[in-house]
C-alpha positions as protocol buffer text, in pm:
chain_id: "A"
residue {
  index: 1
  type: UNK
  ca { x: -2047 y: 58 z: 913 }
}
residue {
  index: 2
  type: UNK
  ca { x: -1950 y: 87 z: 1238 }
}
residue {
  index: 3
  type: UNK
  ca { x: -1615 y: 242 z: 1346 }
}
residue {
  index: 4
  type: UNK
  ca { x: -1378 y: 57 z: 1551 }
}
residue {
  index: 5
  type: UNK
  ca { x: -1418 y: -32 z: 1874 }
}
residue {
  index: 6
  type: UNK
  ca { x: -1291 y: 192 z: 2191 }
}
residue {
  index: 7
  type: UNK
  ca { x: -1026 y: -122 z: 2245 }
}
residue {
  index: 8
  type: UNK
  ca { x: -899 y: -99 z: 1874 }
}
residue {
  index: 9
  type: UNK
  ca { x: -812 y: 259 z: 1882 }
}
residue {
  index: 10
  type: UNK
  ca { x: -647 y: 252 z: 2166 }
}
residue {
  index: 11
  type: UNK
  ca { x: -442 y: -47 z: 2064 }
}
residue {
  index: 12
  type: UNK
  ca { x: -369 y: 179 z: 1755 }
}
residue {
  index: 13
  type: UNK
  ca { x: -251 y: 503 z: 1914 }
}
residue {
  index: 14
  type: UNK
  ca { x: -67 y: 263 z: 2161 }
}
residue {
  index: 15
  type: UNK
  ca { x: 87 y: 37 z: 1917 }
}
residue {
  index: 16
  type: UNK
  ca { x: 102 y: 270 z: 1614 }
}
residue {
  index: 17
  type: UNK
  ca { x: -95 y: 10 z: 1439 }
}
residue {
  index: 18
  type: UNK
  ca { x: -357 y: -213 z: 1402 }
}
residue {
  index: 19
  type: UNK
  ca { x: -492 y: -563 z: 1210 }
}
residue {
  index: 20
  type: UNK
  ca { x: -833 y: -564 z: 1204 }
}
residue {
  index: 21
  type: UNK
  ca { x: -950 y: -978 z: 1171 }
}
residue {
  index: 22
  type: UNK
  ca { x: -1195 y: -1047 z: 892 }
}
residue {
  index: 23
  type: UNK
  ca { x: -1290 y: -661 z: 769 }
}
residue {
  index: 24
  type: UNK
  ca { x: -1344 y: -767 z: 424 }
}
residue {
  index: 25
  type: UNK
  ca { x: -1544 y: -1029 z: 241 }
}
residue {
  index: 26
  type: UNK
  ca { x: -1428 y: -1296 z: -6 }
}
residue {
  index: 27
  type: UNK
  ca { x: -1598 y: -1126 z: -275 }
}
residue {
  index: 28
  type: UNK
  ca { x: -1372 y: -820 z: -211 }
}
residue {
  index: 29
  type: UNK
  ca { x: -1047 y: -957 z: -309 }
}
residue {
  index: 30
  type: UNK
  ca { x: -1175 y: -1158 z: -615 }
}
residue {
  index: 31
  type: UNK
  ca { x: -1265 y: -818 z: -735 }
}
residue {
  index: 32
  type: UNK
  ca { x: -852 y: -693 z: -722 }
}
residue {
  index: 33
  type: UNK
  ca { x: -752 y: -1088 z: -801 }
}
residue {
  index: 34
  type: UNK
  ca { x: -874 y: -1025 z: -1100 }
}
residue {
  index: 35
  type: UNK
  ca { x: -842 y: -708 z: -1154 }
}
residue {
  index: 36
  type: UNK
  ca { x: -427 y: -796 z: -1074 }
}
residue {
  index: 37
  type: UNK
  ca { x: -501 y: -1159 z: -1313 }
}
residue {
  index: 38
  type: UNK
  ca { x: -594 y: -967 z: -1635 }
}
residue {
  index: 39
  type: UNK
  ca { x: -234 y: -746 z: -1584 }
}
residue {
  index: 40
  type: UNK
  ca { x: -41 y: -1073 z: -1560 }
}
residue {
  index: 41
  type: UNK
  ca { x: -252 y: -1197 z: -1934 }
}
residue {
  index: 42
  type: UNK
  ca { x: -187 y: -851 z: -2044 }
}
residue {
  index: 43
  type: UNK
  ca { x: 247 y: -874 z: -1901 }
}
residue {
  index: 44
  type: UNK
  ca { x: 173 y: -1282 z: -2011 }
}
residue {
  index: 45
  type: UNK
  ca { x: 85 y: -1214 z: -2370 }
}
residue {
  index: 46
  type: UNK
  ca { x: 358 y: -934 z: -2430 }
}
residue {
  index: 47
  type: UNK
  ca { x: 596 y: -1132 z: -2348 }
}
residue {
  index: 48
  type: UNK
  ca { x: 478 y: -1376 z: -2550 }
}
residue {
  index: 49
  type: UNK
  ca { x: 418 y: -1215 z: -2860 }
}
residue {
  index: 50
  type: UNK
  ca { x: 760 y: -1113 z: -2819 }
}
residue {
  index: 51
  type: UNK
  ca { x: 916 y: -1522 z: -2816 }
}
residue {
  index: 52
  type: UNK
  ca { x: 1008 y: -1417 z: -2489 }
}
residue {
  index: 53
  type: UNK
  ca { x: 807 y: -1755 z: -2390 }
}
residue {
  index: 54
  type: UNK
  ca { x: 734 y: -2067 z: -2446 }
}
residue {
  index: 55
  type: UNK
  ca { x: 417 y: -2063 z: -2283 }
}
residue {
  index: 56
  type: UNK
  ca { x: 155 y: -1819 z: -2060 }
}
residue {
  index: 57
  type: UNK
  ca { x: 177 y: -2048 z: -1802 }
}
residue {
  index: 58
  type: UNK
  ca { x: -285 y: -2000 z: -1777 }
}
residue {
  index: 59
  type: UNK
  ca { x: -328 y: -2275 z: -1607 }
}
residue {
  index: 60
  type: UNK
  ca { x: -95 y: -2155 z: -1336 }
}
residue {
  index: 61
  type: UNK
  ca { x: -261 y: -2009 z: -976 }
}
residue {
  index: 62
  type: UNK
  ca { x: -355 y: -1651 z: -930 }
}
residue {
  index: 63
  type: UNK
  ca { x: -31 y: -1748 z: -664 }
}
residue {
  index: 64
  type: UNK
  ca { x: 204 y: -1960 z: -868 }
}
residue {
  index: 65
  type: UNK
  ca { x: 132 y: -1727 z: -1291 }
}
residue {
  index: 66
  type: UNK
  ca { x: 342 y: -1464 z: -1225 }
}
residue {
  index: 67
  type: UNK
  ca { x: 659 y: -1659 z: -1038 }
}
residue {
  index: 68
  type: UNK
  ca { x: 664 y: -1939 z: -1312 }
}
residue {
  index: 69
  type: UNK
  ca { x: 647 y: -1606 z: -1571 }
}
residue {
  index: 70
  type: UNK
  ca { x: 964 y: -1504 z: -1397 }
}
residue {
  index: 71
  type: UNK
  ca { x: 1168 y: -1771 z: -1427 }
}
residue {
  index: 72
  type: UNK
  ca { x: 1070 y: -1822 z: -1693 }
}
residue {
  index: 73
  type: UNK
  ca { x: 1234 y: -1428 z: -1801 }
}
residue {
  index: 74
  type: UNK
  ca { x: 1503 y: -1338 z: -1673 }
}
residue {
  index: 75
  type: UNK
  ca { x: 1498 y: -925 z: -1676 }
}
residue {
  index: 76
  type: UNK
  ca { x: 1368 y: -666 z: -1500 }
}
residue {
  index: 77
  type: UNK
  ca { x: 991 y: -563 z: -1635 }
}
residue {
  index: 78
  type: UNK
  ca { x: 710 y: -415 z: -1390 }
}
residue {
  index: 79
  type: UNK
  ca { x: 321 y: -477 z: -1386 }
}
residue {
  index: 80
  type: UNK
  ca { x: 135 y: -132 z: -1350 }
}
residue {
  index: 81
  type: UNK
  ca { x: -45 y: 4 z: -986 }
}
residue {
  index: 82
  type: UNK
  ca { x: -461 y: -61 z: -993 }
}
residue {
  index: 83
  type: UNK
  ca { x: -426 y: 317 z: -965 }
}
residue {
  index: 84
  type: UNK
  ca { x: -461 y: 304 z: -1347 }
}
residue {
  index: 85
  type: UNK
  ca { x: -708 y: 113 z: -1361 }
}
residue {
  index: 86
  type: UNK
  ca { x: -981 y: 323 z: -1184 }
}
residue {
  index: 87
  type: UNK
  ca { x: -1221 y: 353 z: -1483 }
}
residue {
  index: 88
  type: UNK
  ca { x: -1328 y: 87 z: -1272 }
}
residue {
  index: 89
  type: UNK
  ca { x: -1685 y: 180 z: -1066 }
}
residue {
  index: 90
  type: UNK
  ca { x: -1609 y: -115 z: -831 }
}
residue {
  index: 91
  type: UNK
  ca { x: -1269 y: -51 z: -797 }
}
residue {
  index: 92
  type: UNK
  ca { x: -1301 y: 291 z: -692 }
}
residue {
  index: 93
  type: UNK
  ca { x: -1600 y: 170 z: -464 }
}
residue {
  index: 94
  type: UNK
  ca { x: -1287 y: -27 z: -303 }
}
residue {
  index: 95
  type: UNK
  ca { x: -1142 y: 289 z: -189 }
}
residue {
  index: 96
  type: UNK
  ca { x: -1455 y: 427 z: -95 }
}
residue {
  index: 97
  type: UNK
  ca { x: -1508 y: 69 z: 61 }
}
residue {
  index: 98
  type: UNK
  ca { x: -1717 y: 86 z: 408 }
}
residue {
  index: 99
  type: UNK
  ca { x: -1484 y: -139 z: 602 }
}
residue {
  index: 100
  type: UNK
  ca { x: -1170 y: 53 z: 496 }
}
residue {
  index: 101
  type: UNK
  ca { x: -1352 y: 402 z: 559 }
}
residue {
  index: 102
  type: UNK
  ca { x: -1528 y: 279 z: 864 }
}
residue {
  index: 103
  type: UNK
  ca { x: -1224 y: 207 z: 1028 }
}
residue {
  index: 104
  type: UNK
  ca { x: -1046 y: 489 z: 889 }
}
residue {
  index: 105
  type: UNK
  ca { x: -1299 y: 770 z: 1037 }
}
residue {
  index: 106
  type: UNK
  ca { x: -1207 y: 644 z: 1361 }
}
residue {
  index: 107
  type: UNK
  ca { x: -815 y: 695 z: 1332 }
}
residue {
  index: 108
  type: UNK
  ca { x: -868 y: 1050 z: 1107 }
}
residue {
  index: 109
  type: UNK
  ca { x: -1194 y: 1179 z: 1210 }
}
residue {
  index: 110
  type: UNK
  ca { x: -1532 y: 1151 z: 969 }
}
residue {
  index: 111
  type: UNK
  ca { x: -1375 y: 1405 z: 669 }
}
residue {
  index: 112
  type: UNK
  ca { x: -1097 y: 1123 z: 453 }
}
residue {
  index: 113
  type: UNK
  ca { x: -949 y: 1212 z: 202 }
}
residue {
  index: 114
  type: UNK
  ca { x: -724 y: 908 z: 4 }
}
residue {
  index: 115
  type: UNK
  ca { x: -356 y: 1008 z: -141 }
}
residue {
  index: 116
  type: UNK
  ca { x: -443 y: 772 z: -475 }
}
residue {
  index: 117
  type: UNK
  ca { x: -138 y: 506 z: -440 }
}
residue {
  index: 118
  type: UNK
  ca { x: -321 y: 193 z: -483 }
}
residue {
  index: 119
  type: UNK
  ca { x: -7 y: -20 z: -527 }
}
residue {
  index: 120
  type: UNK
  ca { x: 7 y: -374 z: -614 }
}
residue {
  index: 121
  type: UNK
  ca { x: 233 y: -516 z: -429 }
}
residue {
  index: 122
  type: UNK
  ca { x: 415 y: -851 z: -531 }
}
residue {
  index: 123
  type: UNK
  ca { x: 668 y: -1068 z: -353 }
}
residue {
  index: 124
  type: UNK
  ca { x: 824 y: -1324 z: -548 }
}
residue {
  index: 125
  type: UNK
  ca { x: 965 y: -1616 z: -429 }
}
residue {
  index: 126
  type: UNK
  ca { x: 1329 y: -1729 z: -340 }
}
residue {
  index: 127
  type: UNK
  ca { x: 1429 y: -1362 z: -440 }
}
residue {
  index: 128
  type: UNK
  ca { x: 1708 y: -1251 z: -192 }
}
residue {
  index: 129
  type: UNK
  ca { x: 1677 y: -920 z: -265 }
}
residue {
  index: 130
  type: UNK
  ca { x: 1355 y: -886 z: -177 }
}
residue {
  index: 131
  type: UNK
  ca { x: 1373 y: -729 z: 166 }
}
residue {
  index: 132
  type: UNK
  ca { x: 1214 y: -386 z: 279 }
}
residue {
  index: 133
  type: UNK
  ca { x: 1421 y: -243 z: 519 }
}
residue {
  index: 134
  type: UNK
  ca { x: 1313 y: -119 z: 840 }
}
residue {
  index: 135
  type: UNK
  ca { x: 1166 y: 252 z: 769 }
}
residue {
  index: 136
  type: UNK
  ca { x: 879 y: 517 z: 821 }
}
residue {
  index: 137
  type: UNK
  ca { x: 651 y: 591 z: 537 }
}
residue {
  index: 138
  type: UNK
  ca { x: 719 y: 979 z: 628 }
}
residue {
  index: 139
  type: UNK
  ca { x: 1113 y: 898 z: 539 }
}
residue {
  index: 140
  type: UNK
  ca { x: 952 y: 850 z: 193 }
}
residue {
  index: 141
  type: UNK
  ca { x: 708 y: 1177 z: 225 }
}
residue {
  index: 142
  type: UNK
  ca { x: 921 y: 1463 z: 357 }
}
residue {
  index: 143
  type: UNK
  ca { x: 1037 y: 1534 z: 678 }
}
residue {
  index: 144
  type: UNK
  ca { x: 745 y: 1806 z: 661 }
}
residue {
  index: 145
  type: UNK
  ca { x: 443 y: 1507 z: 692 }
}
residue {
  index: 146
  type: UNK
  ca { x: 551 y: 1381 z: 1070 }
}
residue {
  index: 147
  type: UNK
  ca { x: 325 y: 1621 z: 1158 }
}
residue {
  index: 148
  type: UNK
  ca { x: 39 y: 1461 z: 1004 }
}
residue {
  index: 149
  type: UNK
  ca { x: -172 y: 1143 z: 1059 }
}
residue {
  index: 150
  type: UNK
  ca { x: -118 y: 925 z: 739 }
}
residue {
  index: 151
  type: UNK
  ca { x: -224 y: 574 z: 753 }
}
residue {
  index: 152
  type: UNK
  ca { x: -183 y: 348 z: 560 }
}
residue {
  index: 153
  type: UNK
  ca { x: -478 y: 23 z: 456 }
}
residue {
  index: 154
  type: UNK
  ca { x: -205 y: -295 z: 364 }
}
residue {
  index: 155
  type: UNK
  ca { x: -440 y: -595 z: 252 }
}
residue {
  index: 156
  type: UNK
  ca { x: -341 y: -950 z: 191 }
}
residue {
  index: 157
  type: UNK
  ca { x: -451 y: -1113 z: -128 }
}
residue {
  index: 158
  type: UNK
  ca { x: -361 y: -1465 z: 17 }
}
residue {
  index: 159
  type: UNK
  ca { x: -260 y: -1531 z: 379 }
}
residue {
  index: 160
  type: UNK
  ca { x: 51 y: -1413 z: 465 }
}
residue {
  index: 161
  type: UNK
  ca { x: 296 y: -1515 z: 766 }
}
residue {
  index: 162
  type: UNK
  ca { x: 713 y: -1521 z: 815 }
}
residue {
  index: 163
  type: UNK
  ca { x: 740 y: -1755 z: 494 }
}
residue {
  index: 164
  type: UNK
  ca { x: 615 y: -1596 z: 228 }
}
residue {
  index: 165
  type: UNK
  ca { x: 665 y: -1207 z: 399 }
}
residue {
  index: 166
  type: UNK
  ca { x: 427 y: -1114 z: 592 }
}
residue {
  index: 167
  type: UNK
  ca { x: 507 y: -719 z: 749 }
}
residue {
  index: 168
  type: UNK
  ca { x: 683 y: -652 z: 1087 }
}
residue {
  index: 169
  type: UNK
  ca { x: 621 y: -345 z: 1279 }
}
residue {
  index: 170
  type: UNK
  ca { x: 856 y: -181 z: 1533 }
}
residue {
  index: 171
  type: UNK
  ca { x: 508 y: -167 z: 1826 }
}
residue {
  index: 172
  type: UNK
  ca { x: 499 y: 196 z: 1978 }
}
residue {
  index: 173
  type: UNK
  ca { x: 795 y: 376 z: 1689 }
}
residue {
  index: 174
  type: UNK
  ca { x: 563 y: 564 z: 1611 }
}
residue {
  index: 175
  type: UNK
  ca { x: 629 y: 794 z: 1936 }
}
residue {
  index: 176
  type: UNK
  ca { x: 980 y: 872 z: 1852 }
}
residue {
  index: 177
  type: UNK
  ca { x: 912 y: 1110 z: 1612 }
}
residue {
  index: 178
  type: UNK
  ca { x: 1032 y: 1057 z: 1227 }
}
residue {
  index: 179
  type: UNK
  ca { x: 1437 y: 947 z: 1234 }
}
residue {
  index: 180
  type: UNK
  ca { x: 1697 y: 981 z: 978 }
}
residue {
  index: 181
  type: UNK
  ca { x: 1703 y: 781 z: 698 }
}
residue {
  index: 182
  type: UNK
  ca { x: 1856 y: 790 z: 320 }
}
residue {
  index: 183
  type: UNK
  ca { x: 1781 y: 632 z: 19 }
}
residue {
  index: 184
  type: UNK
  ca { x: 1993 y: 306 z: -115 }
}
residue {
  index: 185
  type: UNK
  ca { x: 2105 y: 213 z: -401 }
}
residue {
  index: 186
  type: UNK
  ca { x: 1831 y: 18 z: -404 }
}
residue {
  index: 187
  type: UNK
  ca { x: 1632 y: 336 z: -390 }
}
residue {
  index: 188
  type: UNK
  ca { x: 1507 y: 229 z: -83 }
}
residue {
  index: 189
  type: UNK
  ca { x: 1519 y: 432 z: 197 }
}
residue {
  index: 190
  type: UNK
  ca { x: 1766 y: 279 z: 529 }
}
residue {
  index: 191
  type: UNK
  ca { x: 1744 y: 441 z: 852 }
}
residue {
  index: 192
  type: UNK
  ca { x: 2076 y: 594 z: 1005 }
}
residue {
  index: 193
  type: UNK
  ca { x: 1986 y: 430 z: 1356 }
}
residue {
  index: 194
  type: UNK
  ca { x: 1975 y: 27 z: 1408 }
}
residue {
  index: 195
  type: UNK
  ca { x: 1635 y: 57 z: 1497 }
}
residue {
  index: 196
  type: UNK
  ca { x: 1544 y: -292 z: 1577 }
}
residue {
  index: 197
  type: UNK
  ca { x: 1758 y: -279 z: 1876 }
}
residue {
  index: 198
  type: UNK
  ca { x: 1552 y: -39 z: 2024 }
}
residue {
  index: 199
  type: UNK
  ca { x: 1216 y: -136 z: 1999 }
}
residue {
  index: 200
  type: UNK
  ca { x: 1100 y: -541 z: 1951 }
}
residue {
  index: 201
  type: UNK
  ca { x: 1002 y: -687 z: 1630 }
}
residue {
  index: 202
  type: UNK
  ca { x: 727 y: -799 z: 1588 }
}
residue {
  index: 203
  type: UNK
  ca { x: 524 y: -1028 z: 1254 }
}
residue {
  index: 204
  type: UNK
  ca { x: 182 y: -985 z: 1194 }
}
residue {
  index: 205
  type: UNK
  ca { x: 91 y: -1296 z: 1028 }
}
residue {
  index: 206
  type: UNK
  ca { x: -237 y: -1192 z: 825 }
}
residue {
  index: 207
  type: UNK
  ca { x: -591 y: -1414 z: 673 }
}
residue {
  index: 208
  type: UNK
  ca { x: -730 y: -1304 z: 332 }
}
residue {
  index: 209
  type: UNK
  ca { x: -1001 y: -1074 z: 436 }
}
residue {
  index: 210
  type: UNK
  ca { x: -796 y: -931 z: 686 }
}
residue {
  index: 211
  type: UNK
  ca { x: -733 y: -556 z: 660 }
}
residue {
  index: 212
  type: UNK
  ca { x: -376 y: -380 z: 857 }
}
residue {
  index: 213
  type: UNK
  ca { x: -377 y: 3 z: 927 }
}
residue {
  index: 214
  type: UNK
  ca { x: -60 y: 210 z: 1044 }
}
residue {
  index: 215
  type: UNK
  ca { x: 58 y: 495 z: 1091 }
}
residue {
  index: 216
  type: UNK
  ca { x: 297 y: 705 z: 879 }
}
residue {
  index: 217
  type: UNK
  ca { x: 522 y: 707 z: 1200 }
}
residue {
  index: 218
  type: UNK
  ca { x: 551 y: 341 z: 1252 }
}
residue {
  index: 219
  type: UNK
  ca { x: 898 y: 149 z: 1158 }
}
residue {
  index: 220
  type: UNK
  ca { x: 793 y: -131 z: 926 }
}
residue {
  index: 221
  type: UNK
  ca { x: 990 y: -407 z: 732 }
}
residue {
  index: 222
  type: UNK
  ca { x: 945 y: -720 z: 529 }
}
residue {
  index: 223
  type: UNK
  ca { x: 1187 y: -989 z: 480 }
}
residue {
  index: 224
  type: UNK
  ca { x: 1240 y: -1265 z: 143 }
}
residue {
  index: 225
  type: UNK
  ca { x: 977 y: -1485 z: 69 }
}
residue {
  index: 226
  type: UNK
  ca { x: 1119 y: -1812 z: 139 }
}
residue {
  index: 227
  type: UNK
  ca { x: 739 y: -2012 z: 42 }
}
residue {
  index: 228
  type: UNK
  ca { x: 696 y: -2118 z: -413 }
}
residue {
  index: 229
  type: UNK
  ca { x: 400 y: -1796 z: -437 }
}
residue {
  index: 230
  type: UNK
  ca { x: 387 y: -1514 z: -475 }
}
residue {
  index: 231
  type: UNK
  ca { x: 290 y: -1294 z: -208 }
}
residue {
  index: 232
  type: UNK
  ca { x: 36 y: -1058 z: -361 }
}
residue {
  index: 233
  type: UNK
  ca { x: -85 y: -719 z: -151 }
}
residue {
  index: 234
  type: UNK
  ca { x: -239 y: -378 z: -193 }
}
residue {
  index: 235
  type: UNK
  ca { x: -223 y: -78 z: -10 }
}
residue {
  index: 236
  type: UNK
  ca { x: -391 y: 233 z: -10 }
}
residue {
  index: 237
  type: UNK
  ca { x: -317 y: 569 z: 221 }
}
residue {
  index: 238
  type: UNK
  ca { x: -581 y: 792 z: 369 }
}
residue {
  index: 239
  type: UNK
  ca { x: -524 y: 1122 z: 533 }
}
residue {
  index: 240
  type: UNK
  ca { x: -745 y: 1409 z: 642 }
}
residue {
  index: 241
  type: UNK
  ca { x: -851 y: 1662 z: 385 }
}
residue {
  index: 242
  type: UNK
  ca { x: -668 y: 1992 z: 440 }
}
residue {
  index: 243
  type: UNK
  ca { x: -963 y: 2183 z: 465 }
}
residue {
  index: 244
  type: UNK
  ca { x: -1093 y: 1942 z: 723 }
}
residue {
  index: 245
  type: UNK
  ca { x: -981 y: 2164 z: 1050 }
}
residue {
  index: 246
  type: UNK
  ca { x: -775 y: 2466 z: 1124 }
}
residue {
  index: 247
  type: UNK
  ca { x: -382 y: 2319 z: 1060 }
}
residue {
  index: 248
  type: UNK
  ca { x: -117 y: 2558 z: 1179 }
}
residue {
  index: 249
  type: UNK
  ca { x: 192 y: 2603 z: 950 }
}
residue {
  index: 250
  type: UNK
  ca { x: 368 y: 2292 z: 1053 }
}
residue {
  index: 251
  type: UNK
  ca { x: 86 y: 2067 z: 912 }
}
residue {
  index: 252
  type: UNK
  ca { x: 28 y: 2286 z: 640 }
}
residue {
  index: 253
  type: UNK
  ca { x: 360 y: 2235 z: 493 }
}
residue {
  index: 254
  type: UNK
  ca { x: 339 y: 1886 z: 551 }
}
residue {
  index: 255
  type: UNK
  ca { x: 10 y: 1821 z: 382 }
}
residue {
  index: 256
  type: UNK
  ca { x: 174 y: 2020 z: 81 }
}
residue {
  index: 257
  type: UNK
  ca { x: 515 y: 1776 z: 91 }
}
residue {
  index: 258
  type: UNK
  ca { x: 237 y: 1526 z: 112 }
}
residue {
  index: 259
  type: UNK
  ca { x: 64 y: 1674 z: -230 }
}
residue {
  index: 260
  type: UNK
  ca { x: 438 y: 1702 z: -385 }
}
residue {
  index: 261
  type: UNK
  ca { x: 504 y: 1341 z: -308 }
}
residue {
  index: 262
  type: UNK
  ca { x: 192 y: 1202 z: -502 }
}
residue {
  index: 263
  type: UNK
  ca { x: 191 y: 1449 z: -750 }
}
residue {
  index: 264
  type: UNK
  ca { x: -125 y: 1567 z: -670 }
}
residue {
  index: 265
  type: UNK
  ca { x: -353 y: 1717 z: -324 }
}
residue {
  index: 266
  type: UNK
  ca { x: -550 y: 1383 z: -163 }
}
residue {
  index: 267
  type: UNK
  ca { x: -915 y: 1310 z: -299 }
}
residue {
  index: 268
  type: UNK
  ca { x: -1227 y: 1347 z: -15 }
}
residue {
  index: 269
  type: UNK
  ca { x: -1430 y: 1015 z: -14 }
}
residue {
  index: 270
  type: UNK
  ca { x: -1606 y: 1087 z: 266 }
}
residue {
  index: 271
  type: UNK
  ca { x: -1761 y: 1367 z: 422 }
}
residue {
  index: 272
  type: UNK
  ca { x: -2020 y: 1524 z: 716 }
}
residue {
  index: 273
  type: UNK
  ca { x: -2147 y: 1719 z: 315 }
}
residue {
  index: 274
  type: UNK
  ca { x: -2195 y: 1443 z: 24 }
}
residue {
  index: 275
  type: UNK
  ca { x: -2207 y: 1712 z: -194 }
}
residue {
  index: 276
  type: UNK
  ca { x: -1779 y: 1701 z: -101 }
}
residue {
  index: 277
  type: UNK
  ca { x: -1701 y: 1359 z: -201 }
}
residue {
  index: 278
  type: UNK
  ca { x: -1569 y: 1328 z: -528 }
}
residue {
  index: 279
  type: UNK
  ca { x: -1807 y: 1046 z: -760 }
}
residue {
  index: 280
  type: UNK
  ca { x: -1652 y: 864 z: -1020 }
}
residue {
  index: 281
  type: UNK
  ca { x: -1591 y: 1118 z: -1332 }
}
residue {
  index: 282
  type: UNK
  ca { x: -1431 y: 1346 z: -1050 }
}
residue {
  index: 283
  type: UNK
  ca { x: -1179 y: 1082 z: -967 }
}
residue {
  index: 284
  type: UNK
  ca { x: -1098 y: 915 z: -1250 }
}
residue {
  index: 285
  type: UNK
  ca { x: -964 y: 1282 z: -1376 }
}
residue {
  index: 286
  type: UNK
  ca { x: -750 y: 1230 z: -987 }
}
residue {
  index: 287
  type: UNK
  ca { x: -644 y: 921 z: -1079 }
}
residue {
  index: 288
  type: UNK
  ca { x: -538 y: 1073 z: -1480 }
}
residue {
  index: 289
  type: UNK
  ca { x: -361 y: 1333 z: -1277 }
}
residue {
  index: 290
  type: UNK
  ca { x: -194 y: 1105 z: -1018 }
}
residue {
  index: 291
  type: UNK
  ca { x: -106 y: 881 z: -1236 }
}
residue {
  index: 292
  type: UNK
  ca { x: 20 y: 1086 z: -1516 }
}
residue {
  index: 293
  type: UNK
  ca { x: 254 y: 1263 z: -1241 }
}
residue {
  index: 294
  type: UNK
  ca { x: 426 y: 915 z: -1118 }
}
residue {
  index: 295
  type: UNK
  ca { x: 484 y: 796 z: -1443 }
}
residue {
  index: 296
  type: UNK
  ca { x: 795 y: 929 z: -1445 }
}
residue {
  index: 297
  type: UNK
  ca { x: 938 y: 850 z: -1106 }
}
residue {
  index: 298
  type: UNK
  ca { x: 753 y: 488 z: -1118 }
}
residue {
  index: 299
  type: UNK
  ca { x: 630 y: 347 z: -1348 }
}
residue {
  index: 300
  type: UNK
  ca { x: 442 y: 52 z: -1103 }
}
residue {
  index: 301
  type: UNK
  ca { x: 563 y: -239 z: -929 }
}
residue {
  index: 302
  type: UNK
  ca { x: 897 y: -380 z: -1013 }
}
residue {
  index: 303
  type: UNK
  ca { x: 899 y: -737 z: -1047 }
}
residue {
  index: 304
  type: UNK
  ca { x: 1219 y: -855 z: -1097 }
}
residue {
  index: 305
  type: UNK
  ca { x: 1373 y: -677 z: -804 }
}
residue {
  index: 306
  type: UNK
  ca { x: 1151 y: -777 z: -531 }
}
residue {
  index: 307
  type: UNK
  ca { x: 1000 y: -439 z: -401 }
}
residue {
  index: 308
  type: UNK
  ca { x: 699 y: -507 z: -254 }
}
residue {
  index: 309
  type: UNK
  ca { x: 716 y: -477 z: 149 }
}
């Protein structure tokens, strides 16, 4: 698939983000929704067998089922991220989806590596704590990563708007550099400066099939979901491989810091040399290492707290 147009590239470089409309087909989203539905079914079966639910709520829609389960079971629980399900060739192919990598190559160059992150984010309805404060991703990765270009790919599995928790960005804030931030009691990053007063908060409503690309330095956030349905999204992150170009000492340190954050060095998923691209077996081994490293830090997505940006 061809890469981004010059107009799209100019917009990304100026704004720090880009919404690619209708970048994915519905069948692509059905794959992800199906995998998530399987996780929800496993979650429901476990609760039901433990006598904590009166019903499996099987007739509820994709958007409603997890919300109904959470209404009945008032305790903290987790839904694992999709990285653990990369034994699926279909999911492996999604990581290398032409619509995603074609655009990513326009932003990073012909050599592309995936960090290993494939996060499932359910923003539960009517949860006042489900607020993701203004932050830059490099505040989480570590200060040296400000010298790298890491592209996040955020994909809604339902239509999103200001009511159910679409993302907000501060356009152009990627040019401010990395600002100071500290983790709060809920482990979320809180930026010291009131950046929303410095920039112009802009909502990004998106439809199913749209893809959002954004820089590791752009400020973004999300607000509570005030509807009665779950706002589902997934996100992945890509970076140029460490050997793709001569790196400065700062960039090398940033790359090492990013690898430490994820517990594995990014794996090549697109290259001018096909032999450099990971095959399914290599990706499965990579995913296993990634999951093992992250398990001690965070076992999936916290459903109760609503920490889903």
